[in-house]
N, C-alpha and C positions, 0 to 999 in steps of 0.2 A: 371520443370521450379524449384525445389529446386535442382534437378542434376546437371543441366546449374549453378547455383549460386557455389556449392560447386566446380565445373569445374573451375571455374572462379578463386576462390579462390588460388585452387591447382597450378594454372596457374600461379597467381602471387607470389606463394612463389618455386614454381622450377625455376625464370627467377635468370640469372646471379648477383651475389650479385652487387651493384653499388658501385663503388669504392670511396674514402674520395673526389676525386678530383667531382666526379658528384652531391654528394650530396651538396660542395657546391654552385656548381652550380645550382644545384634543391631549396636550400635557398634563393640564390641569388634573383632568377625567381619568388619564392612565394614572395618574399616580393617587390618584382617590382610590382606584379600582381596588377590589380582591386581587391580590397575583395568586395566579393557578401554582409558579414557582415556589418551592420550600427554599433549595439548592441545586440549582440547575446544573455546577459543575459538575453533581455525582454521575452524568449521564455523559459528559465528556470520555473522550477515550482515554485521553492522561490521567484518568481516575486511577487512583491506586484502593482498594476494597481494604477493608479490613479482613474478610474470608472472602476468599473466592470458592464458588459453586462450583459440584463437577469435575475438577477439575485434580482432584486430591492425588489422584494415581503420577499424575505429570508432575504437580510440585514434589513428590516424593523421591520421582527417578532425575528430575534438575538436583534435589538434596543431595541426595547420595555420591551423584557424580563429580559436586564439586565441593561438597563436606573436604575433603582434604587438605586444601586450602587453609582450613580452620589450621589444621596442625602444622602451618609451612609446610607442607608436600605441594608438588603442583599435578592440580587435578586433568584428565585426560580431556581433550579438545572435545566440542558435541556440536552436532548439527540437529536443529531442531525443524522438524517440517511440520506444516499445516496449511491448510485454507485459510486464507484472510479473516480474521474476526474470529479463530478458534480458541484465541488466548495465551498463542506463543509467547508473544512479547509480555504481556500481562506477567503469567506464571513468571517467567525468565527475572523481571524486576522486583516481584513479591520476594522471593527464593532470595536474591541478591541483596535486597534491601536488608531483610533477617538480619542475611550473613554478615552486611557493614556493621550491624546496629551490634552485633556478637561481638567483631572484629574491633568497633571504636572502644566498647566497654572491658573487654580481655587484654589489649593494647595488642592486637595481632596482628602485624605489617600486615596488610592487604588494602591492595587498591582498585577499583572495576571502572573501567573504563566502556561506557557507552556510546557506538557510533551508527544513525541512519544512514546505509549507503546507497540511498535513495534521492535523498537532499542533495539536489544539483548545485554545484558552487561550493560545496562543502566536504561529501565525500564518497564523492561518482568514479573518482579517478585512485592511483596506487599513489600518487604524488600531494592530492589534496587526505585522502585516510591517513596519509605520514604524518602531514601538517597536524591533521585535529588530534592524532597520537600525542603527538609532539607539544602540541597548544595544552591538552591535558596532562601531565608530565610536567608543566610550567616552563615548557619553552617554547616563545613564540621566534615564528621566523615567519617573512612577510612572502605572501607567495609571488608577489610578483619579484621578488629579488633575483630569481632564476639559477636556483638549487640543483643541483643534480638528483637524482634520483640515490644515487650511491651515498652521497653525503648528508644525506635524510636517513640513511637507514645507520649514518654511523655514528650521526649524533643521536638517535634512537637508545643504540647499543648504549652508549656513555648516559642517557638520560635513565634509560630502565637500568642498569645496576646503581646509578645513582639513589634510587627508591630503596633500594634495600629491601624487598618485597616480593609478593605474589602480585602480580597483574592478572587478572579475568577481565580480559576484554570479549568485548558482545557487538557482531557486529551484524546490526537487523537490515531485513531486506538485504544479504550476501550476494545475494541471486543479481541486485542490479549489479553492482561489485564486478561479479566475473561477468557478465555478459557487456560490460563495458570495458574494462580494463583486463579481460584473462584471470586465469588463476598462477598467473607468476606471483603475486602478491602474498597468495597464502603459502605458496609454498618457502618465500621469503620469512613471512612470518612463524611460520613453524621453523625454522631452521635457526631459531634465534636462538634460542634455548643452550645449546653447546658454545655460544659464542660469550653468553651471561656470565657472570661469578658469584653475584650477589641476589639477583635477582630470576622469577621465570614468569613467564608467559604462557596463559592460555588462552586459545579460540575457542569461543560459541559462537558458532552460526544460524540464523534466523531466516529462514525461505519460506517462501508457500511452492513453491515450484520443487514438486517431489524429485522432477529427473534430471536437477541443475547438478549434480554431483558424479551423473554421467558423463557429464560436457568436460568435468578437471582432466586434465593428464594426468597419467598413472604416476608419476614423481612427485606431482606434488600431493597428491590421493593418499599413496605412500606414507608422505613425508607427514600428513594432519591423520592421519591413523587416529581417525574421529569415534566416537559414539554415536548414536544415532537417535532422535528420538519421533517418533509423529505421534501427532496431534489429529482426533479425530472428530469432525465437525457434534456440532452442540445439532439435537436434535427439539422439536418444537417443547415439548416439557421441559426440559431444561434450557431450553430462552426463558421461556415463560418465569421459571423460578429467578432465574437472574435481574429480569423485567420487574418482577413484582418488587424484589429486595432493593435494587435501585428507586423505582418509582415513590418505596415508602418515604425513602431519605428527600429526596428529588421534589414531590408534588406534597399540595399542602394537602389535608385529610380530606377525602369524598369529594375528588376533582375527576378522578379518573372513571368515566364509564365501567360498566362490572366488563364490557365483551374489547375496550381498547388492547389490551394486554395480550389476551388470546389471538385478536386479530392480529397484531404487531408480532407477535414470536409467529404465525403458521406464516406470515410473509416469507420470515428469515431462514424460517424450516427448510420452503422452498429453494431457498435462493443461498441451499448450500452449508448453512446453521450459521450465518454472521455474527456471532452477536454483536460486535461495533456497531453495526452499522443498523441491528434492531434499538441500538441502548441512542444512535442517532434519528432513529426515526420517531422514536418515542417523544425526544427530545423537541425536533421540529415540529410534531402533530401538538406539543403544547403551545409552543408557540405562535403557532394559528390559530390555536384556540383561544391565546389571547387578545391577536390581531383580531378577530370577529368581534371580540368582547360576549365570548361563551362563557358559562359560569362553568363547564366540566368540560374535560376533553373526550372527543364521543370518537365513533368508528371511522365516521367520515373524515376525520380530521388525519387521520392513519391513513386512508385513499388521497387524499389531495396531498398529502405531504411523501408518500411514496411518489405519486403521479410528478412534483415537483423538481426534488431529490435527483432522481434519477436518467429525467430529459433535460431538463436544468444543465445540470454539469457534461452532458453529452455534446450538446448543443452549442454553449458555450465554448468549450474550448473549439469546436470544430471552426464555429463561426470567425473565432479569432486566432485560427493559424494565417502563417505566411503562404501563399501561391504552391511553393515547392513543396510544403507540407500536404495544402489538400493537395494536391495532384498522386502522391504516393499514395494520403490515404484513399482517394480515389480509386486508384488502380490496385492496392490490397482490395477494397470490396468487390469491383470487378470481377476481380480473382479469381476470387474464392467462391462468389456464386455459378453453383453449375446446374445443369440443367438433368432433371430424371423422367425415365418414362415409365409409366404406369404400367408393365406387363400384360396385366388384364383388359385396364379402361383405357390403356395407350395415352389417357392424358399424360401430358409435361407439368411439371412442377419444379420451382425452383427451391434448390437447396443450398448450404453452406458449408464447405469444407473448407479446411486448413493448402495454405497456398505455399507457394517459397520465394522468395527474395530472388530469385530468375528469373521467376515469373512476372512479380511485380515491374520487375525490373523492364523488358522485354516490352510488356501492358505501359508503362511508363515512359519510356524511351519514342513510344509511337505517338501516344497522346499527345507530348510536349513537341515533339515534330509538330503534327497535326495544329496545335494552337500556336506555332513559335517562339516558342518558352525555351530558354536557356535547359539544355539537359545537363544534369547534376552525373557524375560521376558513378560506377558501382559503391564504393566505397561511403561515399555523401551520401549516396541513398541508403545505404548499411544502417548509416549513423541518425538517417532519420525514423527509421525504422524502430533503433531503440528508443528513439525519446516519443514514438508515438506511444511505446510500452510503460514509459513513463509515465506518464498522463494517464494509461488505463483504458485508453482505446482500441488496441490489440494486448494478443499475449504473444507470444511466441519458444519453440523449444528447436536448442541446436542437436541436432541427433547426430555421430559420427556415424563415418561412413567407411572406416577405414584408410586405406592408403588415394579414396576418393575425394579423401578432407570430412567438410562437417557442413551438412544443409541447416537453414533456419525456417522450420515449419512455423506460418503465422495463421496463428484465430483472431477473429472477432468476436469477442464478450458483449455485440449490444444487445438489447433486446431485439425480440423478431418485431416488434412494433415500429422500431424506430428502423428499419433499414431505409426504407423508400425515403423518407423523411431526410437523412444522413443524406442519401447517394442526391435527390433534390437540390436541398442545399448547399451541397459538393461541385452540383453542376454548373449550378447557378452563378455561384460566385467565382465558375473557371469559364465560362460563357459556354459552355454546350450546349444550351437550351435559346 
């Protein structure tokens, strides 16, 4: 199936180039054709709907915890857990948006600061987080000036007290920050309140890593003293309701085949109930239908959209990686593949199990020497592993082993159908074939 898709791409690219007149005609026809979409933005991840379906319990929980801020009291810190696409960020934004409207209307001193910790060069280290918070508080600092972290914290104390209000600081993808910068920032931010005289700060952490707080130092965890909310995945019927609701606003009347939304919902329920990806899939299917000149979005457009989005994203990232990244990525996959023997049939098969940084480094070292490539330090390999996790090619959990330290267990979330293709691409780029 993937080879057929690749052949379609090659056929498109090998066609005779269109002249400018052909393109003029194409654009004229496109402008004159009946559009499939009415408002495509409704299907985008940053869209905030007027009503959020199937998340009423979570909305009420978040609201109850944060409501004291409207009485000028400091709410409890919260950590919100849940898999990608379960509505964590959407629900948090919805509640805080309502609170902001009330605070503005009633002149209640409340400020919301939301930061995505996965954004590189913006908020993926303690230093950058502090710069971003200060920027939101109206204090501009140039990252290249070379302030110390202690100086930034002193500036933060002053800026917070100058605000004379409750501050709710939302750290989305907080697991990325903890994995890269450690848990010291959580301790420092939660210890700010005793230093403040006129303002108070509350932390809201959002994460898709259900075990991330197990890796946090006991001192930081005690200081955080957070409440926890765990979002459960949507099922197929819930996703179908969400898609129906958004589709009515996003598409022109009668352009969706009746089987499209059930098929899209079924795909995503199979993939851990990811509503965000379901909306992206429906949007892309609509775009493919428009490109085909179709008058309707049909089930085959969902199939093609699913193949292209997942496969192309992964392969594009892998092909564009620097050689050292490819070498680490190859080592992760090779050390994750294990041979299993069926005791009844005595047949051998390959299974995928989590690997460790140590196993990856040993394999990498040997391979780099065989290829006569410079070998990087274990610390640099750990940095690359974090970068691979940020790009979505791997996931990992850090488990504490007491006095023996911490071990990082690395897993590969690739679709099984792509393992061989990814290994072949990496082997070819690394001259292993």
